[in-house]
N, C-alpha and C positions, 0 to 999 in steps of 0.2 A: 830302517836297515833290513834288508832281506835276510832270512835265516835259512841255511841249508843243513839238512842232516848229513853227517859224514861219519865214517867209521874212524874212531880214534887211532892214532899211531901206536898207542900202548897195546891195543888188541893184537896188532900184527906182531909186536915184539913177543907177546906171550905165546902166540901160535908158533913162531919160528924157533924159540929157544926153550920150549917147555921140556925138552929132553935133557937139558943140562942145567936148568935153574934149580936151586934148592927149593923145597916146599914152602918155606916161609917167604921167600922172595916171590914165588908164584902167587901166594895169597895176597901179598901187598899189591902186586901188579893187577890181580883180578879186582881188588877193592878200588884201585884207581880207575880201572876200566868202568866199574859200575857207577862211580861218581861222575865220570865224564858222560856216560850214557844218560844218567839222571839229568845232568845239565842240558844236554842236547834235547832230550825229550821235553824238558821244562821250556826251552826256547821255542820248540815247535808248537807247544800248546799256547804259549804266550802270543806267538804270531797269529794263530787262529783267532784268539780272543781280540787281539788288537784290530784285526780286520772285521770284527763283529760277525764272524761266521758261527752263529749260535749253535746249530746242531753238531757240526764236526768238533767245535770247541768243547762242547759238553762231553762228547764221546771220548775225545783224546784226554780230557782232564780226568775222566774216570779211569781210563787205561793207565794214566800216570799214577793215580792213587792205588791201583791194584798191583802195580809192578813191584812193590816192595823194595824200592831203592834205599840205600843207606843214608841216614841223617836227612830224611826227606820231610820231616815234620814241618819245618818253616817253608819249604818249597810248596808243600801241599796247601798250607794255610794261605800263602801268598797267591797261588793260582785260584784258590777259592775266593779270596778277596777281589782279585783282579776281575774274575768272571762276574761276580755279583755287582761290582762297581760299574763295569762296562754295560751290563744288561739290565741295570736297575730301572731303566725307562720302559723295558719290555715287560718285566714282571715286578709288580710293586712289592712282592714278598721279599725280593732280593735287597731292598733298601735297608731293612733292619740288619740283614746278614752282612752286607757290605760295611755298615757302620761298626758293627761289633768286631768283625775281623780287622778292620782298619785300626780300631782302638788297641787291639792286642799287638799288632805289628808296631804301632807307634810307641807303645810302652816298652817293647823289647829294644827298639832303636834308641830310646832314651836310656835304657838300663845298660845294655851291652850289645852294640850293633855288630861286633865281630862274630857273634854267635851265628848270625845270619849268613847263609851261603852267598858267594859273590853274585850269582845270577839274581838272587832275591834283592840284594842291595842295589844292583844295576836297575832292576825294574822299579824299585821304590824311589830311585832318584829321578824317575821320569825321563829316561834317556838324557841324563846330564843335568836335569833341573829339578832337584828335590824341592827347591823353593816353590816352583810353579805348582808342583803336585800338592804341597801343603796349602798354598794359597787357594787352589781349587777346592780342596777338602774343607777348609774353613769357610770359603765362599758358599759352599753348598748348605752350610748351616746358617750363615748370616749374609744372605744374598743382598747386595746393595739395591737391587731393583724389586724386592719383595717386602711387604709389610711383615712385622713380627707376628708369629702365631699367637692366638688368643691366650694360650697357656705357656708361652715361651719362658716366663719367669719361673715356672714351676717344674723345670726339667729335673729328672732324677739325679741323685748325687753322682752316680757313675758317669752320667752324661755331662754334668757340669765339670767334673774333673777332666774328662776327655777334651772338652772345649778349651779349658785353660791350658792343657798340655799342648793343644794345637797352636794356641796363641804364642806360647813360649817357644815352640819349635819354629814358627814363622819368624819371630824376632831373632832367634839365634842364627838361623840359616841365612837370613837377610844380612845380618852383621858380618857373618863369615864370607858370604859371596861378595858383598860390597868391598870388604877389605882386599880381597883378591883382585877385583876389577880395578879398584883405585890404585893398587900396586902396579898393575899393567899400564895404567895411565902415567904414573910417575916414571916408570922405566922408559916409556916412549918419549915422554917429555924431556927426559935427561939425555937419551941416546940419539933420538931422531929429529926432534922438533928444532934444535938449533940450525939444522940445514935450511929451514924455511927462511931464515934471515939472509941467506946467501943466494937465494933463487928469485928470479923475477916472478911476480904474482901470477902471470899467465903461463908460466912454465908447467908442462905436464907433470913433472916430478913434484912441483910445489902443490899442484892441485891434488895429486894422489896422497902426498903426505898430510895435507890439510884434511882430506876426507878421512884418512885413517885416524888422525888425532880426534876429530869430532866423533867418529864411530866408537872409538874406545871410551870416550867420555859418556856417550849415549848408553853403551853397555853397562857402565857403572851406575848411571842414573836409573836405568831400567830396573835394576835389582831393587832399588828402594821404591820405585814406582809400583812394581808388582806387589811388593809387600804392603804398600800403602793402600792399595785397592781394597783390601779387607780390614786392615788395621784401622783405617779412618772410620769404618762402620762400627768396629768394636768400640772405638773411642766415643762415637756418637750415640749408638743404640745398643751397646753391649748388655746393659741391664735388662733390656726387653728380651734377650736371648739367654739369660742366666749366665752371662759372661762378665767377669770383673774387668772393667776397662782400664784400671790403674796401670797394670804392667804394660799394656800397649801404648798408653799415653806417655809413660815414663821412657819407654824405648824410643818413640818417635821424637820426643822432646830432646833427649840426651844426644841421640845420633845426629839430629839436625843441628843442634847447638854446636856440636863438635865439627861438623862439616859445612856449616852455613857459608863461610867465606869461600870455600872451594866450590860449592854449588853455584854461588853467585857469580864467581869468576868464569866457570864453565858456561853458564847461561849467557853472560854478557859478551864473552870473547868469541864463543863458538856457536851460540844459539842461532844467530842470524844466518849463519852459513848452513845450518842443519836443522830444519824445522822440527823433526821428531825430538831432538835433544831439547830444543827450546820449550816445546809443549810440556814434556814430562818434568823438566827441571822447574818450570814455573808452577806446576801443580804441587811439587814438593815445597817450594818456597811459600805457596799459599798455606800449606799446613804449618810452616814455621810462624806465619802470622797468627794462625789460630792458637798455636802454643805460646804466643806472646813473647817470642824471642826478641831480644834487642837487635837493632840494626836492620830491620826489615819492616816495610810499611805496606798496608793493604792497597793503597792507591797505586804504588809502583808495580805491585804484583798484578793487579787488575789491568793496568795499562799494558803490561807485557803480554798477558793472555789475550787481550784484544788485538795486539800486534799479530798474534798467531792467526786469529780468525779473520783479520783484515788483510792478510797476505794475498796479494794478487797472484793467482796460480797460472795465469796465462803465459808467464815467462818460463814455466817449467815444462819439460817434455810431456807430451800427452799421456805416455804410458805410466808416469808416476803420479799424475794428478789425482786419480781415485784414492790412492793411498794417502796423499796429503789432505784430501777432503776428510778422510777418516780422522786424521790428527786434528783438524780444525773442529770437527764434531766432538772429539775428546775434550778439546779446550772449552767449547760451549758448555758441555755437561759439567765440567769441573767448575766453571764460573758459577753455575747455578747451584751445584751441590755444596760448594764452599760457602756461598752466601746463606744457604739453608742451614749449614752447620753452625755458622756464626750466630744466626738466629734473631738478631735485633730487628725492630721494625724497619730500620734503615737498610739493613742487609737484605731483608725480604724484598723490599722495593727495588734494590739494585739487582737482585737475582731475576725479578720479573722484567726489569729493563733489558737484561741479557736475552730473555725469552722473546721479548718483543722484537729485538733486533734480529734474532735468528729467524723468526717468522717472516720478517721483511726480506731477508736474504732468500728464503724459500720462494717468496712471491716474485723475486726479481731474477730467478734463474738458477739457484743452487740445485744441482741435479740429485735430489734426494726425495724419496717418497716413503710414506709409512707402509703402504700395502705392497711389500716385497719381502723376499726371504734373505736379502743380502745384508752384510754386516752394517752398512751405512744406515739401512732402514732400522735396524736394531738400535743403533746409536741415537737416531732421531726419536725413536720411541722412549729411550732412556731420558732424553731431554724433555719430552712431553710429560713423562711421569714426574720428573723433578719439578717442572713448571706447575703441575697439579698440586704437588706438596707445598710449593711456595704459595699458591693461591689459598690453600687451606690455612697457611700461616697468616694470611691476610683476611681470614674469615670470609672468603669467597668460595664457598663450597660448590656452588653451581658451576662456576668456571672450571673448577677442578674436575667435577664429574663429566663435563662435556669433553675435556681433554682426554681423560681416562677412557671414556666411551669411544672416542675416536680411535685410540690405539687398539682397544679391545675389538672394535669392529673390523680391524685390518687383519683378516684371517691369516694371511701369509707371514705376518710379522712375528719374529721369534718371541717378542715380549707381550703378545696379545693376552696370553693367560695371566701374566703378571699384572697387567692393567686391570683385568677383572678382579684379581685379588685385592688390589688397592681400592677398587670401587666398593667391594664388600666391607673393607676395613674402615671406610670413611664414617666418622661419627656424625649424627645429625647436628647441624649448626643453626642455632636459633637466630643468628645474625644473617642467615642466607635467605634472600628473597628471590623468587623465581617467577611464578606466574604473574606477579604484580609488576615485573620489569617490562619496559616497552619492548614489543616484539621487533626482531631484526631479521629481514629476509636472508635466506641462506640457500645453499644447494640442496634441493629436496632429496636427492638420492643419497647424499652423504648424511644428511640429518635423519633420514629413515633408518640407515644402518646404525647410527648412534642411538636412536630411540630404541631399536631392537635390543641393543646391549643393555640399556637401562631396564627394559621389560624383563629380560632374562635374569638380571640381577634381582629384580623385585620378586621373581618367582622362586628363587633359591634361598633368599634370606628368611630367617625365622623371626626377625624383629619387625613387627608391624610398622613402626615409625620409619624405619629404614626403607621398607618396601614402598611406603607411600612417597617418600622423598624420591626414590628411583622412578616411580611412575610419574610423579610431577615433573621430574627432569625430562622424561620422555615426552610428556605433553608439551613442555616448553619448546623442545627441539622440533616437534612436529608442527607446532603453531608457526614457528619461524619458517619451516619448510613449506607451509601452505602459501605464505607470502611469496616464497621463491617459485612456486608452481606457476604463478601468473606470468613469469618471464620465460617459460619453456615453450618450445615450438610444439606443434600438434603431435608429432611422432613421439616425442619424449613424454608429453603429458598423457597420451594414450597408454604408454607403457607404465607410467608411475602412479597415476591418479587413483586407480582402484585400490591397490594395496596400501597406498599412503593414507587415504581417507578411512579405509577400514581400520587401520592401526590407530589412527587419531581418535576416531569415535570410540573404539574399544577401550583405549586408555582412559579417556574422559569418563566413560561409563563405569570402569573399575574404580575410579576415584570418587564415585558418587555424584559426579557432575552431570546429571541426567539431561538437563536442558542444553548444556554445552555439547553433549554427545549427540543429541538429536539435531541440533543446528549444524554440527560438523557433518553429520550424515546427509542432511538435506543439501548442504553446499556441494559435497562430493557427488551426490546423485544428480544435481543440476548440471555440473560440469560434464558428467558422463552422458546425460540425456541430450545435452546440446550438441553432442558429436554423433548422435544416432539419427539418421534421416527418418522422417515419418513413415516413408515407404521405401525401405532399403532395396537397392538394385545392385547389379554387378558394377555399374558405373559409379554408383554412390552407395557403397556397402556400409553395413554396421561394422565398425572397426574391431568389435570383439566377437563377431560370429563369422562362421564360414558355412554356407549352405544351411543356415538356420541353427547350426550347432555351435555351442560355445567353443572358442579357441582356448589355448592355455591361459593367456592373460584374461580371457573372457570369464573363466571360472572364478577368478578373483572378483569380477564385477558381479556375478551371480551371488557369490557368498556375501559380498557387501550389501547387495540389495536385500537379501533375506534378513541380515542382521540389522539393517536400518529400520525395518518394520519393528523389530524387537525393541530397539532403542526408543522409538516413538511410543510403543505400547507401555514400556516401563515408565516413561515420563508421564503419560496420561494417568497411569495407575497411581503414581505418587502425587500428582498435582493436576486434577481434572479441572478444566476451565476453558473459556473461549479461546484463549491464546494457544494452549497446548493442543486443543482439538483441531484448530486450524493447521498447526504444525504437523500433526498426525496425518491430516488429510493431504497436505502437500507432499509429504513423504510417500504416502500410498499411491498418489497419482503419478509420482516420478517412478516408483517401482513398477507400476503397471505399464508405464511407457518403456522402461528398460528391460524388464523381465516379467512379462504378463503371466507366464506359466508358474511363477512363484508367488503371485498374490493369493491364490487359493480361494476356495468358496467362502470360508468364514471371513477372511480378510476383505474380500470384495463386498460381502454383506455389511461388515462393520463400517466400511468406507461409506456406503449408502446412508447408514444411520448417522454417522458422524457429520456428513454433509447436510443432512436434514436438520440435525440439531443446530448446526451453524447457520441455517437459513439459506444455504446455497442450493435452492430447489432445482435450478436448471441442471447443475452438475449432478445432483442426486438422481434426477429423472434419467439423465443420459446413462449413468452407471446402472440404474435399475434395468433399463432396456438391454444394456450389454450383459448384465447378469442373467437375464432371461434367455438371451441368445446363447450364452456360453453353457448354461446349465438348464436344458429343457425340462428336466424333472422338477425344477424350482419355479415353473411358470406361474403356479397359483400364488406362491409367496411373492413373486415379483409383481404380479398384477395387483395384489392387495397393497403392496408398497407403493406402486404407481398411483393408485387411487388415493391413498392417504397423502402422498406427496402433493398431488394436484389440489386436494382439498386445502391443505396447509398453505399452498402457494396462493390460492384464491383468497383465503382469509388474510394473508399477510399483505396482499395488494389492495384489498377493498378500502381501507381507510384513506388512501391517497389517490384512488382511481378517479374520483370526481374532479379533482383539481389538476390532474396530470394526464394528458391524452395518451402519452406513451404507456404509462402504467395501466390506463384503462384498456388499451388495445391488448396489452399482454395478459391482463386478467381475463378478458373475453376469450382469448385463445386458450387459456388454461381451463376455462369453464367448458369450452367445446371439447377439449381433450378429455376432461373428466367425464362428460356425458358419453363420449365414445367408449372410454375405458369401462365405465359402469355397465 
């Protein structure tokens, strides 16, 4: 609602009649004027804060504090709280202040709310919904989509008391608001609904009355649904946040027991006509099952929730379908959260069945993606987080990590940070196998993003075992992506391969899997080298260079080539032998083909020596000649190496030369070369 500053009528009265009013009446009128001015100024500041205009809001708030209005203590406290609460995401220091001021206001509301000025009470009601404000305040403490903080059970006494007060306030406000809403339903049912029996079903008046009847019931159900959003978390995880769950559980059990038949009737009679009502009523009925109330069965509630998600939306107008999809996603999330709350092995399995069905719907055209900022994307992320928690309940930590990493890698999703928090909170699971599982080909671009999230988590965690699990999960994702690379066209492979193999080899190296890292590096280098012509031209260019200079993606190739040499060297240092030497040589040859400027003098010399040790004298001699041409100042060393290599080659060929004409011819040529070199 827009707020306008206006001069109060009382001010005009004082100006017009000041000559004839008695002094005491003038004082009263002036006081009223000051209170009215206070309230108008309060509303102006509130409007600026509401619109998140930080600088003018701060300036006007300070002017309000300096104005010296009468009885302004609670107005000032409320503006301070409202400002700190609105801008807590801008300045982390405001979080503590908002919480402290909120506690003070909540305590006063519980003790004597009439002490608070009307403008304060209006603001604290949240423009007509005090319940929603309380739900949001409690939800900021026990967020359904965040893990409990490590020291959540050790909250200070004052904070514990504040949290219990919030729970009590939510319960009391929900009971009060539901009673009012249910009363409106009863009055409409008594006064208006009998007309439905006298009208044809297709009559416009009947349709209007039916919609009003369903809408009133929805408003009543929504009151309990909103309270249930946080109270179900208090019941499930309250202890992890230093909150006693007993009062919330008693409230939900008693209120649902008292209204169960009514909720059942509303859902049964009106739910099929109004999908939002059916969705939220079924979620409350699912809570009744958890509270073990008589007269309600899990199977019938689950069946009813599946009716929501199975509703064919094609018959609805196009403009309302997006909203109905949101209600369906709410039902999917509730199915999984409910089964997670019930917690038996059978319930965990049923919850994962719901996740499987949701993923099948996504694959068959449900228009929702994770990587978007819209509400539906947030709901899908919530379902993914719930599925991950269900996988943890089934001791499948790897599947849980992959799901959380997928959400965390979706940068635009509002719950990406929540998924990263869940990743850090996952405990190492001894029953979780990862690297030993058979690889499954996947989308390399998606799996690279997931692997990057795991690597980021490994770098920020202080627990070595948890860091290793994250890196191993990254390695598994990248291994699956390697298989997926084989199915990519050349353009996509050129774009993905360098960064992909660099990441893969790096992760394996950090895990201490040196042989795996060198093999991954070699495979990546081979894929890159195969796409570089031996003599690039404009008609057949190097896809990672332009006029001889590395392109943007080409710099990733150069970095990968340099690091590949290091992986090979580390392997040879740790386990020197014929096999590791040959692998080292193959990597150096590929690097020399891809990025000869990065092989360097020492690397090129080491390659000659390695080839000589391996007995590949032809290759060693060729590289010795290239070395002498590249580094003229090394001609003496190159000549000495050439002579030594030819001598070794002649010695290696001599034993079989008499019996093999080809070997004998080769030995004779080597002897002539040796004589010429000497």
